[in-house]
VMD Tcl script that draws the C-alpha trace (Angstrom):
set ca {
  {0.00 0.00 0.00}
  {1.27 3.44 -0.86}
  {2.44 5.75 1.91}
  {0.13 8.52 0.67}
  {-2.89 6.30 1.30}
  {-1.68 5.42 4.79}
  {-1.18 9.13 5.48}
  {-4.74 9.79 4.29}
  {-6.09 7.09 6.64}
  {-4.28 8.76 9.53}
  {-5.54 12.20 8.48}
  {-9.13 10.95 8.41}
  {-8.68 9.26 11.81}
  {-7.49 12.54 13.35}
  {-10.39 14.42 11.78}
  {-12.89 11.84 13.05}
  {-11.68 12.47 16.61}
  {-12.02 16.23 16.24}
  {-15.26 18.03 17.13}
  {-16.13 18.63 13.46}
  {-16.09 14.91 12.61}
  {-16.24 13.37 9.15}
  {-18.63 14.00 6.30}
  {-20.50 11.11 4.71}
  {-18.05 11.08 1.77}
  {-15.06 11.02 4.10}
  {-16.54 8.12 6.08}
  {-16.96 6.15 2.86}
  {-13.41 7.01 1.78}
  {-12.08 5.94 5.19}
  {-13.94 2.62 5.00}
  {-12.58 1.92 1.50}
  {-9.01 2.82 2.51}
  {-9.23 0.67 5.64}
  {-10.47 -2.31 3.61}
  {-7.61 -1.84 1.14}
  {-5.12 -1.67 4.02}
  {-6.45 -4.82 5.70}
  {-6.40 -6.67 2.38}
  {-2.77 -5.63 1.83}
  {-1.75 -6.81 5.31}
  {-3.53 -10.15 4.87}
  {-1.93 -10.60 1.46}
  {1.53 -9.99 2.91}
  {0.87 -12.44 5.73}
  {-0.37 -15.09 3.29}
  {2.78 -14.60 1.22}
  {4.96 -15.17 4.27}
  {3.02 -18.26 5.30}
  {3.28 -19.68 1.77}
  {7.07 -19.67 2.14}
  {7.19 -21.06 5.69}
  {8.54 -24.53 6.43}
  {8.44 -26.58 9.62}
  {11.64 -28.34 10.61}
  {11.03 -31.65 12.33}
  {13.30 -32.99 15.09}
  {14.80 -35.47 12.62}
  {15.95 -32.56 10.42}
  {13.38 -32.95 7.66}
  {11.51 -29.89 6.45}
  {7.83 -29.80 5.64}
  {5.92 -27.00 3.95}
  {3.31 -25.38 6.17}
  {-0.16 -26.55 5.13}
  {-3.49 -24.78 5.39}
  {-5.62 -25.88 8.29}
  {-8.54 -28.02 7.18}
  {-11.95 -26.91 8.36}
}
mol new
graphics top color blue
foreach p $ca { graphics top sphere $p radius 0.5 }
foreach p [lrange $ca 0 end-1] q [lrange $ca 1 end] { graphics top cylinder $p $q radius 0.2 }
display resetview
């Protein structure tokens, strides 16, 4: 995610805490930016987990598998 978008999220958060609050458009923008941020974080985490291996006591390595539901 671009730094300018993160800065905008922080700007909107500060404005939301102020007495003037956010307009309807700003609330929608904040929700969209937050969703984009969360999706980026989850994507990065999934990428890390995809390249994670477990090393067994016998020295063998096994790729981390998704948990079955």
